[in-house]
C-alpha positions in Angstrom: 14.3 -4.8 0.2 12.4 -2.5 3.5 9.7 -0.1 3.4 9.6 3.2 5.4 6.2 4.9 6.2 6.4 8.6 6.2 4.0 9.5 9.9 1.4 10.9 6.6 1.4 6.9 5.5 1.0 6.1 8.9 -1.9 8.1 10.2 -3.7 7.0 5.8 -3.1 3.6 7.1 -4.8 4.2 10.8 -8.0 6.1 9.3 -8.8 3.2 7.3 -8.1 0.9 9.3 -10.4 2.5 11.6 -13.3 3.2 8.7 -13.5 -0.8 8.3 -12.2 -0.7 3.8 -10.7 -3.5 4.0 -10.4 -3.5 0.1 -8.3 -0.4 0.1 -6.2 -2.3 3.3 -5.2 -5.1 0.8 -5.1 -3.2 -2.5 -2.3 -0.9 -0.4 -0.4 -3.8 1.0 -1.0 -5.7 -2.6 0.7 -2.6 -4.4 3.7 -2.3 -0.5 4.4 -6.5 -1.9 4.7 -5.7 -5.6 6.8 -2.5 -5.2 9.3 -4.0 -3.2 9.9 -7.1 -5.0 10.7 -5.2 -8.1 10.8 -1.8 -7.4 12.1 -1.1 -10.5 9.2 -2.7 -13.0 6.2 -0.4 -14.0 3.0 -2.1 -13.0 1.0 -2.7 -15.6 -2.9 -1.6 -13.6 -2.8 0.6 -10.4 -7.2 -0.4 -10.7 -8.6 -3.3 -9.7 
């Protein structure tokens, strides 16, 4: 599955990268990966 980012999402990612929030960026990547692999499955736990 291909992920398309809105311009707002790209700006948000740039902001978090600029502010060196690696924990949040890692969590975002995990969520996107999970959604890409199983788009119809519910996420069990959104909190780390």
